[in-house]
NUFIMAR-100250 format. One record per residue: x, y, z of N, C-alpha, C in turn; residue in one letter; residue number from 1. Coordinates in steps of 0.1 Angstrom, whole numbers. Each point is the difference from the previous one (the first is absolute). Layout:
BEGIN
<n_u X | n_v Y | n_w Z | ca_u X | ca_v Y | ca_w Z | c_u X | c_v Y | c_w Z | rest a | nr NUM>
...
# end
This chain:
BEGIN
<n_u 2142 | n_v -1146 | n_w -520 | ca_u -13 | ca_v 6 | ca_w -2 | c_u -3 | c_v 10 | c_w 11 | rest x | nr 1>
<n_u 4 | n_v -4 | n_w 13 | ca_u -2 | ca_v 9 | ca_w 11 | c_u 8 | c_v 13 | c_w -1 | rest x | nr 2>
<n_u 12 | n_v -2 | n_w -6 | ca_u 9 | ca_v 12 | ca_w -2 | c_u -6 | c_v 10 | c_w -10 | rest x | nr 3>
<n_u -8 | n_v -5 | n_w -9 | ca_u -6 | ca_v 9 | ca_w -10 | c_u -12 | c_v 7 | c_w 6 | rest x | nr 4>
<n_u -6 | n_v -5 | n_w 10 | ca_u -12 | ca_v 6 | ca_w 6 | c_u 4 | c_v 10 | c_w 10 | rest x | nr 5>
<n_u 12 | n_v -1 | n_w 6 | ca_u 4 | ca_v 9 | ca_w 10 | c_u 0 | c_v 15 | c_w -5 | rest x | nr 6>
<n_u 6 | n_v 3 | n_w -11 | ca_u 0 | ca_v 14 | ca_w -4 | c_u -14 | c_v 5 | c_w -3 | rest x | nr 7>
<n_u -9 | n_v -8 | n_w -5 | ca_u -14 | ca_v 4 | ca_w -2 | c_u -7 | c_v 3 | c_w 13 | rest x | nr 8>
<n_u 3 | n_v -9 | n_w 10 | ca_u -6 | ca_v 3 | ca_w 14 | c_u 5 | c_v 12 | c_w 6 | rest x | nr 9>
<n_u 13 | n_v 3 | n_w -2 | ca_u 6 | ca_v 12 | ca_w 6 | c_u -5 | c_v 13 | c_w -7 | rest x | nr 10>
<n_u -2 | n_v -1 | n_w -13 | ca_u -6 | ca_v 11 | ca_w -8 | c_u -14 | c_v 3 | c_w 5 | rest x | nr 11>
<n_u -8 | n_v -11 | n_w 2 | ca_u -14 | ca_v 2 | ca_w 5 | c_u 0 | c_v 6 | c_w 14 | rest x | nr 12>
<n_u 9 | n_v -4 | n_w 9 | ca_u 1 | ca_v 6 | ca_w 13 | c_u 4 | c_v 15 | c_w -1 | rest x | nr 13>
<n_u 9 | n_v 3 | n_w -9 | ca_u 4 | ca_v 14 | ca_w -2 | c_u -11 | c_v 8 | c_w -4 | rest x | nr 14>
<n_u -9 | n_v -5 | n_w -9 | ca_u -11 | ca_v 8 | ca_w -5 | c_u -10 | c_v 2 | c_w 11 | rest x | nr 15>
<n_u -2 | n_v -10 | n_w 9 | ca_u -9 | ca_v 2 | ca_w 11 | c_u 5 | c_v 11 | c_w 10 | rest x | nr 16>
<n_u 13 | n_v 0 | n_w 2 | ca_u 5 | ca_v 10 | ca_w 9 | c_u 0 | c_v 14 | c_w -5 | rest x | nr 17>
<n_u 2 | n_v 1 | n_w -13 | ca_u 1 | ca_v 14 | ca_w -6 | c_u -14 | c_v 5 | c_w -5 | rest x | nr 18>
<n_u -10 | n_v -8 | n_w -2 | ca_u -13 | ca_v 4 | ca_w -4 | c_u -7 | c_v 8 | c_w 11 | rest x | nr 19>
<n_u -6 | n_v 11 | n_w -3 | ca_u -7 | ca_v 7 | ca_w 11 | c_u -12 | c_v -7 | c_w 4 | rest x | nr 20>
<n_u -3 | n_v 0 | n_w 13 | ca_u -12 | ca_v -6 | ca_w 4 | c_u -12 | c_v 9 | c_w -4 | rest x | nr 21>
<n_u -12 | n_v -6 | n_w 0 | ca_u -12 | ca_v 7 | ca_w -3 | c_u -3 | c_v 12 | c_w 9 | rest x | nr 22>
<n_u 4 | n_v -2 | n_w 13 | ca_u -2 | ca_v 10 | ca_w 10 | c_u 9 | c_v 12 | c_w -3 | rest x | nr 23>
<n_u 12 | n_v -2 | n_w -4 | ca_u 10 | ca_v 10 | ca_w -2 | c_u -2 | c_v 7 | c_w -14 | rest x | nr 24>
<n_u -8 | n_v -6 | n_w -9 | ca_u -1 | ca_v 5 | ca_w -13 | c_u -7 | c_v 13 | c_w -1 | rest x | nr 25>
<n_u -9 | n_v 3 | n_w 10 | ca_u -7 | ca_v 12 | ca_w 0 | c_u 4 | c_v 9 | c_w 12 | rest x | nr 26>
<n_u 4 | n_v 12 | n_w -2 | ca_u 4 | ca_v 8 | ca_w 11 | c_u -12 | c_v 7 | c_w 6 | rest x | nr 27>
<n_u 2 | n_v 6 | n_w 11 | ca_u -11 | ca_v 8 | ca_w 7 | c_u -3 | c_v 12 | c_w -9 | rest x | nr 28>
<n_u 10 | n_v 6 | n_w -7 | ca_u -3 | ca_v 11 | ca_w -8 | c_u -9 | c_v -4 | c_w -12 | rest x | nr 29>
<n_u 3 | n_v -12 | n_w -6 | ca_u -8 | ca_v -5 | ca_w -11 | c_u -14 | c_v -3 | c_w 5 | rest x | nr 30>
<n_u -2 | n_v -5 | n_w 12 | ca_u -13 | ca_v -3 | ca_w 5 | c_u -8 | c_v 13 | c_w 3 | rest x | nr 31>
<n_u 7 | n_v 10 | n_w 5 | ca_u -6 | ca_v 13 | ca_w 2 | c_u -5 | c_v 6 | c_w -13 | rest x | nr 32>
<n_u 8 | n_v -1 | n_w -10 | ca_u -3 | ca_v 5 | ca_w -14 | c_u -13 | c_v -7 | c_w -5 | rest x | nr 33>
<n_u -1 | n_v -13 | n_w 4 | ca_u -12 | ca_v -8 | ca_w -5 | c_u -12 | c_v 4 | c_w 9 | rest x | nr 34>
<n_u 2 | n_v 7 | n_w 11 | ca_u -11 | ca_v 4 | ca_w 8 | c_u -2 | c_v -9 | c_w 13 | rest x | nr 35>
<n_u 10 | n_v -8 | n_w 3 | ca_u -1 | ca_v -9 | ca_w 12 | c_u 8 | c_v 7 | c_w 11 | rest x | nr 36>
<n_u -6 | n_v -1 | n_w 12 | ca_u 7 | ca_v 6 | ca_w 12 | c_u 8 | c_v -11 | c_w 7 | rest x | nr 37>
<n_u 9 | n_v 5 | n_w 9 | ca_u 8 | ca_v -9 | ca_w 8 | c_u -8 | c_v -9 | c_w 9 | rest x | nr 38>
<n_u -13 | n_v 4 | n_w 3 | ca_u -8 | ca_v -8 | ca_w 9 | c_u -8 | c_v -11 | c_w -6 | rest x | nr 39>
<n_u 2 | n_v -2 | n_w -13 | ca_u -8 | ca_v -10 | ca_w -8 | c_u 4 | c_v -14 | c_w 6 | rest x | nr 40>
<n_u -10 | n_v -7 | n_w 4 | ca_u 2 | ca_v -14 | ca_w 4 | c_u -6 | c_v -9 | c_w -11 | rest x | nr 41>
<n_u 6 | n_v -12 | n_w 0 | ca_u -4 | ca_v -10 | ca_w -11 | c_u -14 | c_v -5 | c_w 1 | rest x | nr 42>
<n_u -6 | n_v 1 | n_w 11 | ca_u -14 | ca_v -5 | ca_w 1 | c_u -9 | c_v 10 | c_w -8 | rest x | nr 43>
<n_u 4 | n_v 12 | n_w -1 | ca_u -8 | ca_v 10 | ca_w -8 | c_u 2 | c_v -4 | c_w -15 | rest x | nr 44>
<n_u 11 | n_v -4 | n_w -4 | ca_u 2 | ca_v -5 | ca_w -14 | c_u -8 | c_v -12 | c_w -3 | rest x | nr 45>
<n_u -2 | n_v -9 | n_w 10 | ca_u -8 | ca_v -12 | ca_w -2 | c_u -15 | c_v 5 | c_w -2 | rest x | nr 46>
<n_u -4 | n_v 9 | n_w 8 | ca_u -14 | ca_v 5 | ca_w -1 | c_u -2 | c_v 7 | c_w -14 | rest x | nr 47>
<n_u 11 | n_v 7 | n_w -5 | ca_u -1 | ca_v 7 | ca_w -13 | c_u -1 | c_v -11 | c_w -11 | rest x | nr 48>
<n_u 7 | n_v -11 | n_w 2 | ca_u 0 | ca_v -10 | ca_w -10 | c_u -14 | c_v -7 | c_w -1 | rest x | nr 49>
<n_u -6 | n_v -2 | n_w 11 | ca_u -14 | ca_v -5 | ca_w 0 | c_u -10 | c_v 9 | c_w -6 | rest x | nr 50>
<n_u 2 | n_v 13 | n_w 2 | ca_u -9 | ca_v 10 | ca_w -5 | c_u 1 | c_v 2 | c_w -15 | rest x | nr 51>
<n_u 12 | n_v 1 | n_w -6 | ca_u 2 | ca_v 2 | ca_w -14 | c_u 2 | c_v -12 | c_w -8 | rest x | nr 52>
<n_u 3 | n_v -11 | n_w 6 | ca_u 1 | ca_v -13 | ca_w -8 | c_u 12 | c_v 1 | c_w -9 | rest x | nr 53>
<n_u -1 | n_v -7 | n_w -11 | ca_u 11 | ca_v -1 | ca_w -10 | c_u 2 | c_v 13 | c_w -8 | rest x | nr 54>
<n_u -10 | n_v 9 | n_w 0 | ca_u 1 | ca_v 12 | ca_w -7 | c_u 10 | c_v 9 | c_w 6 | rest x | nr 55>
<n_u 3 | n_v -1 | n_w 12 | ca_u 10 | ca_v 9 | ca_w 7 | c_u 13 | c_v -7 | c_w 2 | rest x | nr 56>
<n_u 4 | n_v -9 | n_w -9 | ca_u 12 | ca_v -7 | ca_w 2 | c_u 13 | c_v 8 | c_w 3 | rest x | nr 57>
<n_u 2 | n_v 10 | n_w -8 | ca_u 12 | ca_v 8 | ca_w 1 | c_u 0 | c_v 8 | c_w 13 | rest x | nr 58>
<n_u -12 | n_v 6 | n_w 3 | ca_u -2 | ca_v 7 | ca_w 13 | c_u 2 | c_v -8 | c_w 12 | rest x | nr 59>
<n_u -5 | n_v -12 | n_w 0 | ca_u 1 | ca_v -9 | ca_w 11 | c_u 15 | c_v -5 | c_w 2 | rest x | nr 60>
<n_u 7 | n_v -2 | n_w -12 | ca_u 14 | ca_v -4 | ca_w 1 | c_u 8 | c_v 11 | c_w 6 | rest x | nr 61>
<n_u -2 | n_v 13 | n_w -5 | ca_u 7 | ca_v 11 | ca_w 6 | c_u -3 | c_v 2 | c_w 15 | rest x | nr 62>
<n_u -12 | n_v -2 | n_w 3 | ca_u -4 | ca_v 1 | ca_w 15 | c_u 8 | c_v -10 | c_w 8 | rest x | nr 63>
<n_u 0 | n_v -13 | n_w -5 | ca_u 7 | ca_v -10 | ca_w 7 | c_u 15 | c_v 2 | c_w 1 | rest x | nr 64>
<n_u 6 | n_v 7 | n_w -10 | ca_u 14 | ca_v 3 | ca_w 0 | c_u 3 | c_v 11 | c_w 10 | rest x | nr 65>
<n_u -10 | n_v 8 | n_w 3 | ca_u 3 | ca_v 12 | ca_w 9 | c_u -5 | c_v -2 | c_w 14 | rest x | nr 66>
<n_u -7 | n_v -11 | n_w 3 | ca_u -6 | ca_v -1 | ca_w 13 | c_u 10 | c_v -7 | c_w 10 | rest x | nr 67>
<n_u -3 | n_v 2 | n_w 13 | ca_u 7 | ca_v -6 | ca_w 11 | c_u -9 | c_v -11 | c_w 6 | rest x | nr 68>
<n_u 6 | n_v -11 | n_w 4 | ca_u -7 | ca_v -11 | ca_w 6 | c_u -7 | c_v 6 | c_w 13 | rest x | nr 69>
<n_u -13 | n_v -3 | n_w 1 | ca_u -6 | ca_v 4 | ca_w 13 | c_u -1 | c_v -12 | c_w 9 | rest x | nr 70>
<n_u 1 | n_v 3 | n_w 13 | ca_u 1 | ca_v -10 | ca_w 10 | c_u -15 | c_v -4 | c_w 4 | rest x | nr 71>
<n_u -1 | n_v -12 | n_w 6 | ca_u -13 | ca_v -5 | ca_w 4 | c_u -7 | c_v 9 | c_w 9 | rest x | nr 72>
<n_u 7 | n_v 7 | n_w 9 | ca_u -7 | ca_v 9 | ca_w 10 | c_u -5 | c_v 13 | c_w -7 | rest x | nr 73>
<n_u 6 | n_v 3 | n_w -12 | ca_u -5 | ca_v 12 | ca_w -7 | c_u -13 | c_v -3 | c_w -7 | rest x | nr 74>
<n_u -4 | n_v -13 | n_w -2 | ca_u -12 | ca_v -3 | ca_w -7 | c_u -12 | c_v 0 | c_w 9 | rest x | nr 75>
<n_u 2 | n_v 2 | n_w 13 | ca_u -12 | ca_v 1 | ca_w 9 | c_u -9 | c_v 11 | c_w -4 | rest x | nr 76>
<n_u -13 | n_v -2 | n_w 1 | ca_u -9 | ca_v 10 | ca_w -4 | c_u 2 | c_v 12 | c_w 9 | rest x | nr 77>
<n_u -1 | n_v 12 | n_w -6 | ca_u 1 | ca_v 12 | ca_w 8 | c_u -12 | c_v 2 | c_w 9 | rest x | nr 78>
<n_u 2 | n_v 5 | n_w 12 | ca_u -10 | ca_v 2 | ca_w 10 | c_u -4 | c_v 15 | c_w 0 | rest x | nr 79>
<n_u -12 | n_v 3 | n_w 0 | ca_u -5 | ca_v 14 | ca_w 0 | c_u 1 | c_v 5 | c_w 14 | rest x | nr 80>
<n_u 3 | n_v 13 | n_w 2 | ca_u 0 | ca_v 6 | ca_w 13 | c_u -14 | c_v 2 | c_w 5 | rest x | nr 81>
<n_u -9 | n_v 3 | n_w -9 | ca_u -14 | ca_v 2 | ca_w 5 | c_u -9 | c_v -3 | c_w -13 | rest x | nr 82>
<n_u -12 | n_v -1 | n_w 3 | ca_u -10 | ca_v -3 | ca_w -10 | c_u -13 | c_v 7 | c_w 4 | rest x | nr 83>
<n_u -8 | n_v 3 | n_w -10 | ca_u -13 | ca_v 6 | ca_w 3 | c_u -11 | c_v -8 | c_w -8 | rest x | nr 84>
<n_u -9 | n_v -6 | n_w 6 | ca_u -10 | ca_v -8 | ca_w -6 | c_u -14 | c_v 7 | c_w 1 | rest x | nr 85>
<n_u -6 | n_v 1 | n_w -12 | ca_u -14 | ca_v 6 | ca_w 0 | c_u -9 | c_v -11 | c_w -4 | rest x | nr 86>
<n_u -11 | n_v -2 | n_w 7 | ca_u -11 | ca_v -10 | ca_w -3 | c_u -12 | c_v 8 | c_w -6 | rest x | nr 87>
<n_u -3 | n_v -3 | n_w -12 | ca_u -11 | ca_v 6 | ca_w -7 | c_u -12 | c_v -9 | c_w 1 | rest x | nr 88>
<n_u -12 | n_v 6 | n_w 4 | ca_u -12 | ca_v -9 | ca_w 1 | c_u -11 | c_v 5 | c_w -9 | rest x | nr 89>
# end
């Protein structure tokens, strides 16, 4: 019985090795054609998903396929160089 399962296991392994990964399935040119830039980070796709909900399923999926993982230090809130505060009375 083990001898019969070996070819099946080898075939499954071969499929895994030859199947394109989800990251490699979409090229940078494809992403640019969809309107996504090289600077797109995945946290923006997460925000998009929350904003459009299930209605934007395909858009969110395409965004997720074109984004790059952002690092924890990139998620720090941006600091303003200066600010002007007006107090109205």
